[in-house]
N, C-alpha and C positions, 0 to 999 in steps of 0.2 A: 209394656210388659206382655208377656206371652199369653196365648189363649189358655182358658181353663184355670187361671190363677185367681179369679175373683171370688170374694166372699159374698154371701147374701147380704141383703139389707139388714136382716135380723142379726146375722153374726156380726156385722159392723157396729150395730147399735149396741149389742151385748158387750163386745170388746171395748167400745168407747165408755160404757157405763162401768165396766170393770176397771178401766184406768182411773176413773174418778174415785171409785170405792177403795181400790187398792192404795191409791196415793193418800186419801183421807185417813184410812185405817192406819198406814205407816206413820204419818205425821202426828196423828192424835194419840197414838200409842205411847209417845214420849211423855205425855202427861201422866202416865202411870209410874214413871221413874222419879227417884229422888233428883232434885235439881231440875225439875220440870220447867221452872221459870226461865231457865237458861237454855234448855234443850228444845222446848216446843217452838220458839222463834226460828232456830236453826232448822228444825224439821220442816217447819212451814216454808222457809226459804227454799229449801231443797224441793218440796213439792210444787211450789209456785214456778220456780225456775224451770223445772222439768216440763211442766205443762206449757209454759210459754216457748221453751226451746222447740217442743214438738210443733207448735204453730209456725215457728220460724222455718222448720223443715218443710212443712206444707206449703208455705209461701214460696219457698225456694223451688220445690218441685213444680209448682205452677209456673214460676218464671223461667225455669230451665227446659221445660217440655215444649218442643216446637209445635207450631200449629200445623198438624198434618191430619190425615184422616184417622190415624190411630191414637190421637192425643188423649181423648177421654179415657180410653182403655189403659193407656200408659199411667195416666195420673191416678186412676182407680187402683191400678196395680201397686203403685208406690204407696198409696194411702193404705191399702190392705197390708202391705209389707210392714209399714209403721205400726199399725194396729196389732198385728201378730207379734212383732218383736216387743212391743210395749206390753202386751198382755203376759208374756213370759216373765219380763221384768217384774211386773206386779205380783206375780207368784212369789218371787224372792222377797219382795218388800212386805207382803203380807206375812211371810214366815218371820221376818224381822219384827213385825208387829206382834206376832204370837210370842216371840222371844221376850219382848218388852213386857207383855202380859204376864209371862211366866217367870220373870226374872227374880222377883221376891222369893218364889218357891225354889228356884234354882240356886239361890244364894249369891247371885251376881248383881242384884240391884244396887248395891252400895259400892260397887267397884267402877266408878266413872271412867277411869283410864281404859279399863278392859272393855267396857261397853262401847266407848268411843271407837276403839281400835276394831272391835267386832263389827259395829255398824258401818264403819268405813270400808272393811273388807267386804261386807255384803253388798254395799253400794257399787264397789268396784267390780265384784263378781257379777252383779246384775248388769252392768254396763258391758262387760265382756261377753257375757252370754247373749244379751240383746244384739250387740254388734255382730256376732257370729250368725245369729238368726237372720238379721237384716241383710247381711252380705250373701248369705246362702240363698235366701228367697230372691233377692234382686238378681243374682247370677242365674238362678233357676228360671227366672222369668225373662231372661235375655237382655238384662241390663248390664253394663260394664261394672266389673268389680271396683275399678277406680272411682266411678261415680258414686257407688254405695259408700265407699271409704271416705270420700270428701264430704258426703252429706252426713256421715256419722261423725267423724272426728271434727272437722272444721265447723260444719253448720250446727249440728246437734250439741255436741259437747262444748264447742266454743261459745255458742250463745247461751248455753247453760252456765258456763263460768262467768260470762258477763252479767247475766240476770242475778246469779247468786251474789255478785259483788255489789251490783246496784241496790239489791234489796237488804244488804247488810246494814246499812244506815237506817232505813225506816223500820226494819224489824229489830234492830238493836243487837245484832250478834257480831258486828264487825269490829268492835273497839276493844 
């Protein structure tokens, strides 16, 4: 990736911590809703699958980046791009957690169909926003848009779907 696109170590650490905090708040907030015994395993599956799929993206970046003089910089650029996109998505997930916390006051806590559709819309919106940021930053850094698209759609979203399916049995939401 191009020069001047790197995050500091402190920024990387903060964004990494933010990813864990945001995901934890999002998944944990479902415990505040009626039907939590059914919702929390699904939310946990989403959070775990997301984390694992980002690891797959990282391993893919390592595997696809050729051994050249600029390899370390390109890998760091991709990882920074991932952290930035992820941190923006976490903002949307934390807003969903706040919605869960306020659902009783808003009078929507006992509307499971509405809440399910709303959270699905938030997850889809987060994915679209993160994909846009990911593609924009990759392109700005000199990477090919097709590479960013394959990393996002096939590697990230594809592995997410596989992990979500695999976890459905152990977490008990697949039946």
